[in-house]
N, C-alpha and C positions, 0 to 999 in steps of 0.2 A: 420510537426514537428514544434511545437511552445510551448516550455516550458520555465520556468525560471530556469536557472542554476546559480550556485554560485562558479564556478571553478576559474575564474580569479579574483574574489573579486573586479570587476570593472563593474559597471552596463551596460555600452555600450558593452564591450567585452563579458560579460555574455549573453546579449540579442542576440548577433550574434551567439554564440555557441548554444543557445536554439532554433534558427530558421534555422540554416544552417548546414546541415549534413556534408558538406565539411569542414566547420570551425571546427566542433567537431572532425572530423578525423585528421585534421591538428594539432589541439591543442594536441591531443593524441600522434601524431608523434613527436612533439616538446618536449614532456614531458620526457626528460632524461637529466641528468647532470645539470639541472637548477631547481630553485624552481617552484613548480606546477603553481602558479599564473602567473609567468613570461611566462611559456609555453602556458597557455591557453589565455593569453592576445595577444599572437603572431598573431593569425588569424585576429583579428581586426586591428592590426598595419599594417599587410600586405595589407589588403583590403583598408585601408586609404591611404597607399602609392601608391596603384594602382589607386587611385581616384574613389573607388567604395564603396558601402555599403555591399558588399558580395564578396565571393571568387568564381571564375569561373574556373572550371578544365580545360576547353579548352584554355582559355586565358593563364593560368599559364603554361600549357603543351607546348604551342607554344612560350612562352616568351624567349627572348635571355638569355641563362644561365648566362653569365657574368653580364648582366644588372639586372637579378633577384637576383643574389648573392649580388650585390651592394645595391639593394633595402633593403635586409635583414640586411646588414652590417651598414646601416646608423645609427647614434646614436639617441636614444638608440637602440642598436642591438636587433634583435628579439630573438637571442640565443647566448650562449657562443661561439658556432661554426657556425656562420651565413652562411659561404660559403658551408660547407658540408651539413647543413640542407636545404639550398636552393636547392641543388641537389636532396636531398631526397624528398622534397615536389614536385618538378617537376616530379620525378620518379613516385610518388604516383598519381599525376594528369594524367600523360601519361597512366598509367595503367587503371585508371578510364575511360579515354576517349576510350581506346582500348576495354575494357571489358564491360563497363557499359554506353557507350555513354556520358560520362562526368557527369552522374547522381550519386552522392555519395550515396544518399538514396537507390538507387537500390541494393546496397550491401546487405541490410537487408529487403527491402520492400517485403512482401509476403512470406518470408522464414518461414516455419512452424516448422522446426526442429533445436534445439539448436546446435547439432553437425555440421549440414550443415552451420549454420551461423558462428560458430567458424572457420570452414575450410575456408570459404570465407574471413574472417577477416585475418587469417594467410597467405592467398595468397597475401594480399596487401603488396607492398614494404615497408620495415621498420617496419612491424608488426610481431614480434616473438610471441611465444605462450603466454607468460605472458602479453604482451601489448594487444594481441587479447582478452584474458580472461578479462582483466580490462575493455576494451572498451565494451565487451559483457555485463559485469555487469552494466556498466553505462547505456547502452541501456535499460536493463531490469529494473533497479532500478529507473531511473529518466526520461527515454524517452519513456516509455510505449511499448517498443519492447520486447515481451515476448514469443518467440517460445517455444514449448514444450521442457522441460529438460534444459532450459537456465541456471538455477541456478547451476545444477550439472556440466555442462560443463565449467561454469565460475570458478569452483573450489572454493577455500576459498573466492575469491572475490565476489562470488554470495551469500554468507551467509547473512542472515538478521541481522540487528543490529550490523554489524561489522564495524570497522573503519580502513580498510586496504589500501584503494586506493581512487583515484579521484571519483570513483563510489559512494563513501559514503559521499562526501562533499556537504552539503546542506546549509552551512553558516560558519561564523567564528569559532564557537565552534567545529564543526565536523572537520574543517580544522586543528585545534590544535591537536585533537585526532589522525587524520590520520598522521600528521607530527610526533607525538610522537611514533606511531607504526613503522613508517619508520626508525626512529632513533634507536629504539630497535632492529629492524631487522639488521641494519647496524652494531650495536655493537655486536650482536650475531655472525654475519658472520665474523667480525674481530677477535673475541675471538676464533672461530672455526679454523680460518686460523693460528692464533698464536699457538694454541694447536698442529697443525700438523707439526710445524717447528721442525727439529731435535734438540734434547736436551731440548725441552720444557717440 
């Protein structure tokens, strides 16, 4: 895996995402309740604080939980909720060690069926269906991992020329479009919620 991504909008962080499967998975895990760029810059920040140029699932899985939480909490914090996200990252790494010998790329390497890949992604701690579909779309659209039927199982996130998620970010312009789409979705959800209130 060695591609140029533009998710963190930071050259060093993006280089790490493009060559490290674990960094890409970790960025996806962090991508909630904070801006996308902040989430995808997280793996590079963690690697730097660990004194490394990459993330190692076995090292993170074995790390003292309090020390790892402190590492993510250092300013600038890796996430709005650094303590709980530290726990989630360790959970993910322990799962990868247990099921894939610590090799994150083994989650998708050689998988020929899109449904099987979605199932594997959904089995990862912290990956619900939507997160798994977005990551599957990212694999297909930007990382060259295209098992049969991947677009279909990725749902709307797999559509060509769409700007729905991180899978569609290839630079500043597409980032603006994806952000606008997310804001539209939030506004629609808010309006639907308001319409359901009694007396509305």
